[in-house]
N, C-alpha and C positions, 0 to 999 in steps of 0.2 A: 502496500500499500503507499503510495507516494502522498510528500508532504502537505500539497496540494488537496488530495483525496482526507488526508489528517484533520488538515488544517476545518476544511469544510462540515465533516462530523462534529467535532468538538466546537466549529461557534453552532451547529444546526441543535447540540442539544443543551450548550449554554445560555442558549435562546428559549428552547422548549425551559427548560428547569427552573431560567433566571428574570423570564418577560425580557424587555428591550437591556434591562442593565442598568447602572447607575447613572441618572439625567446630573448632568451640571449643579455644581452649588458652589455656591459665592465663596468667595474667602478673603482672608486678609492677609496681608503681607506689611514689610518695609523692608529697609535698606539697613543694617547693622552698621554702628558708627562707631561701636568696638574696635583694637586692633588686637595682632596677636600680643606686642608689647605694652603696657598699658605707657600711656603720655608722661610728660614730665609734669612735677608738681600743679607749673602755670602752664595752662594751655593756650594753643594758639583762640582765638577767638572772631569770629565773624563777623556780618556786619548782619545786625537785628533787624526782624524784617518788619520794617514801622514805616512809615507815612513817608513820603520822600520830601515834605515840610516841615517835618519833626526838626525842633533845635537839633545842631550838635553837641554832645553829647561829651562831657570834659575829663579828664583823668582824675578827678577827685572823686574816691569810695564815700559813696554815701550812709553805706553802713556793713554792715555781716548777715546773710543769711544761711543756717544752720540747720542741716536736714541727716535724720539718722536712715539707712537702707537696712532690710532686715532681709530674709529668705519670707515671702516676696513681698514686700511693701514700701514704700517708704512712708517717712514721717518727717512732715505733713503731709500731705499730700497736696494741699491746695492754700498756700503763704501766699498776706499780701504786705504790699512794700506800702510808704506816704509815696511817693513819689517817682517818677521814672527817672533812670539814671543807671551807674555802675554801682554793683555791688561785690563785694567778696560774699565767697560761696563756700561753707567749709562742709564737706561728704564722711559723717560717722558710718564706717559700713560694723556692724550687728553682727551680720550672717557670714556664714560659714564659707561659706564661696564669690568671689568678685564680681561685681556691680561696678556701674558709674550713672552719672547722673548727665543724660544728653537733651541739651535743650535746643531749642528751635532754629537758631540761628548755627549751628554747629559749634559751640560751646560743648567738649566736652572732657570733665573732670571723674578719672578712673580709681577705686579707693578698692585696695586689696583688700580681703576679709581679716578684721580687727583691726585694721588701719584706718587713716585720716587723711582725706589729700583735700589741697584747698585750691580754686582759680577764681577769676572775675567772670562776671556777666553782664550785661548791657539791658536792662529791664524797660522796655518803651511803654509806651505810656497804656494801649493796650492788653497790655503784660504779655508773657510769657510761658511755656508749654515745656513740660519733661517728661522723658520718660529716660526706663535702665533701655541702653539699647543691646545689650547679652539678648542675644538671638531666644525667645520665648518670654522672656523676662518682664516686656510689655505684656505682652494681651495675658500676662498671669496677675497683673494691678499693676505693676511698676510703673506709675504715671500719674502724672498731676498739670498745676500750674499755679505761676506766682503773677496774683494779679495787683495794680495799682489801687489803690483807695480808690473807689469808685469807678474803676475799669469794666472792662466787658467778660474780661477773664476768669471761669468761675461762675459766671451764669451765666444762663441760657440764652444764648445768643439767637441770630436769626438765623432760618435756614442756610440762607446763602450764605453765610457770612461763618459757618459754624468753625471754631477751629481745627474742629476734627477731621473737615474735610483738606486741609491741609498736609502734603507730605514730606511740608523743607527740613521737616526732622526724621520722617521714617513711618511717621504712621501712629500706630496702624491706621489708613486710614479705608475706607470699605473701596475694594478693586471689582472688575470684572471676575466672571467665570474662569476658573484653570481652563487652560485650551490646549489643547496638543501640538505639540512644536514640530514640526518636519524635518526639523535640520536637529533632533536633539539627534545623541550619538541610539545607536544600535543598541538595546539590553544586552548585559552577558551571562551567558546560561550557568548556572551555578551547581558545578557536581554534587551529585545528589549519594553519592559514593561514603558507606562510612569508611572514619579510617579505620588503621588494624590496632590493636590491644598497642600501651606504650608498654616498652618492656623494661623489666626492670622494678624496681619499688621506689626511687624518689626521679621524678621526673621534674626536670628543667627546664620551665617553659618563659620564655620572651614575648608579651602581648605589648603591641605598640597601639594607642590609640589615634586617628586618625580625622579630619575632615576634609571630605572631598566629595569633588560631584561623582554620580551615580544614576542611570538611567530606570525608574526603579519600574516602569511601564513601557512600555512602544511612544514616542512622544513627547515623556512628561521623564524630566529630568531635574534632581534634588540635590539639594547641599547638602549627605548625609555624613553621622558621625558613626565610627567605625570604633570593633576590635580587628585588629589585624588588616584594615583594608578591606576587609567584606563584611556585605550585609546578606542570613546571621552573619556573626565573627566563627573562627574557626571551631570544629568538633575537638572535642580533648576528651577522649576512650582510657581510664585507667580501670584497677579491679580494688574492692574492696581489702585496704590496710594501707594504699599506697599511700605515699607521701608525695603533696606538688608545691611547688614554689615559685612563683610566676613572679618576673619580672615586670611591674607593668609600667609601662614608659607613656606620659602625654606627650607628643609627639611637639616642639617646641617650633613648628609652623600652625598648628593649631589657634584658637580663641577663646575656646571656653573650659575651665575644668571639668575632668572628668574622675569614673570612681569607678571600680569592678566589687561587684555584689555575688561572689559564689552561693546558690542556693544550697551546694553541694558538701558546704563548710560549714562548720560552727564554731566562729572565731567574732572578737566583738566584733558592732557596727562602730566604732568611735575607733578601730585600731586600723588593720588594713582594708579597709571600705570609705576609708577618709578619702575627700578628693582631694584631685593635686594638680598645681597652675601648668600649662603648658612650660614646659621645658623642664615638667619635676618626673622621678620616679618611686617607686615601692616596689617594698618584697611583701610578696602576700604567699603567704604559707599554711597548709591545710591541711588533712587528713580525711582520707575518704574513708568512713565511717558507715555509712551506709550505701545501699545499691542505689541503682533508679537511672530516670532518665532527668534530666536537672534542667532548670535555666539560671545561666548566667546574665550579669545587665549594669550598667551604669546605675547609680543609685544619688546621683549627684541632685541635685533642685532643680526646677522640678521633675523629678523623675520620670516621671511620666514621658518629658521631651523630652527624654534621651534616648528614652526606648521608644518611641515611637520616631524614634528621627534615624533606629535602625542599631543604635547600642543594647544588642542580645546576643547570645549563643548556648548552645546546648554541652552539658557533661554529660558524657556515659561513664555512669559508675557501674560496672560487672562486680553480678555475687559473688561469697567465696565459692571454690568450683566452676568460677567460670558459666558463657551460655555456650549449648551446645551449637556444634557447627550448623551453617546450614550453605544454603548456595552462594546467595547473594542478599546484599544488606546495604539500606540505604537511611539515608537521612531526610527527614524533611520539619520543616520550620512554619510553621503558621505565624503568621502578624498581619499588620493594619499598619497601611498606610493614607495620611493626613497632608494634606496636598497644600504645602503652601505656595505662593509664585514659583515659574521655572527659575531653576537654580537658586534656589532660596531653601531654606528649611522647613521641615514640615510644618504645619500652623498645628501649635499650641491650643491656640484659640478655638481649631474643631477639634481636636482631640478632645477637649476638655468636656464637653457637651454631654450632658446628663444620660441625652439616652444617644451611645455611640454612633456614627454614621458613618465609617469610613469610604476615603472616596477605591482604593483598593483595599482588597484583602487576599493575601498572595501565601504561595509555599515558597521558602525560600529564597525570597526579597527582591524578586520579580514577580508578575502579575506573568499567568496564563505562558511562563517559558517552557511549560513541559508537553503543551501542546504542540507547534513545533518542532519539537525535542524531544518526544515521548521515550520514556524510562523502558531499556529493552531488556528484555528476559525469555528465555528461552520456555513455552508450554512446559508445565509439569514438574518445574523445579522449585527449590523453596525457599521463598522469601522471608525476610523479616526486613522490619521497618521502623526503626527508632521514629517517634513523633513529639514533637513537643510545640503546645502553643505560647508563643513569646507575649502575645497579647497584642497592645497593652490593655483594653480591653473589650473584647469580643469574646464570648465562647468559642470554642469548634467541637462538634460533631462529625469526629472524621470516621469516612468512608470511603471506600473503593467497588464503585457497581460492577458488578456481576464476580465476586469473588465473597468469601466469608472466612471470618476473621477464627481461626481455630483454636488461636494463643491469643492470650491476651496478660500483661504484665504491668496495670494502669495504678501508679504511685503505690507501690509492693503487696498489692492484690493481685490476685494468678488468677485464670482462665487455662485451665490443663488443655493442652491437647491430649488428647485420646480419652476422656475423661468416660466415666460409665455412663453418665447420661444423654452421652452426644449432641453436649452443648454449644454451640455457636456464638458469634455473636458479630451485630450488623452495622454496627459503628459504635466506635468509640468519643464518648463525651470528656472534654478538657476544659479547664476555667481558665483562665488565665496562668500562664506560670504552671498549669501541669503536666506531665511527662507520661509517655508509654510503650511499650512495647510489643508490636504486632507482628502474627506471622502466619500465612495463607502459600497457598500458588493457584494458579491459575489451570484450569480444567482444559482449554484447547483454543488453540491460535486466535486473538484480535485484539480490536480494542479494551483496556478499561480503564473506565476513566478515574480521577482522585482526586476527590471535592468535602467539600463541607459540606453536612445534609441542612446545615441553615442557606436553602436554595437563593435567598435574596443576595447571597454573598458570591453566588456562582460564574454569574454574570459581572461582578466586580474584580475578576484575577484568580479567582479560587477554584481552579481548576488545571490538571495536566493530565496526562496519558500514562499511562502501563502496555507497552507493546509487547501481546505478548506472540514467540514465534516470530512472523510474517506480517503479523496483525489482519491476515485474512480469515476470517473461518469458514469459507468455503472451500477456502482447500484443503 
């Protein structure tokens, strides 16, 4: 069966199961103002967005405005001054990660965690808005304004003059729907084959966190954050009793602090799981005490944004005595994309919605990637799949059309193959951060769709194919 035929079959199935797929949805975006290296304490100050007939502001400082940043907010969010002019700004960062205060005129003052930074800003007569320009922080509520007594900022403006309609400081303004970019690079297929068990009992692993461009679906590129330069991150496969020593590196080319949380470890959250800034590293050592399919992810605040933007992966810990040999092993990680603008990070505003509505739900980071590139296995041979639902918010009902799982190990509970009642499993339910091992075989040549049985997501990318034999059941 050729690629064109496979694609037609898969598209027809997706339309049948999921209707017309996801409709275009509005999104929010902004251009981050932060830089990988914090600017000096006295940053450059651009011209204020003030009327051209306003008198020139002198160099005299009219006073000091103090702000406190925490995770994730400012105090105050509405500041006032008595008259327009130049003011000293003092930013105290009481949070655990870097924050900045970015004004609408381009002034940016950056403070590392637990530190203070100062700068100057010109407050025009109509006032001035500010945000934290670290990606996602403005969406999470780090925004406010300085008003001149009697001025308009902080009051309800006419709709046509609303400060929120301005993108001088990057937003977050309302924007048009995210549309496909025909010039986006084609997506790269993620190899689903499971790695071999690491040899020995001590494993030293270097894991570099990067921020880079990635095409997450045909025509849609995002600025993703990664472990090991891939989404999902590298699969780590060990056995009960092993010691894992990870050298975690935050690339100096990154903008943001990041961290690592192994669900398979038992360590203090405020030790190995602490956030590190670009250019820093730490050693995260743990012992594999319990078997299972485990999630790891970035836990830096807001963790929702870091996971939604690609920072997750799988750990396989084999049980005492190991796993029985099979013919083929694969890893599939279900996750969600909440699209930001082309080339920008995922939208935290979308991801925070109480009723999750992702633009894409995917296996191994890219929508529909195993449709045109099916996972090929010989008919009748034994297949094992390690499945993880990385979320961050949507449940999975993992199902393969046309076969039955005769062995399932989900979060330590096992459905045994060859059990006395001949029990089987049609789907495996996984909440975010849950994993399972499933085993099966295909009885005849053909195509076997990989889906989540929440079919509203099949049309949004949660579709792949196993190709058994030549893929044609008529042969």
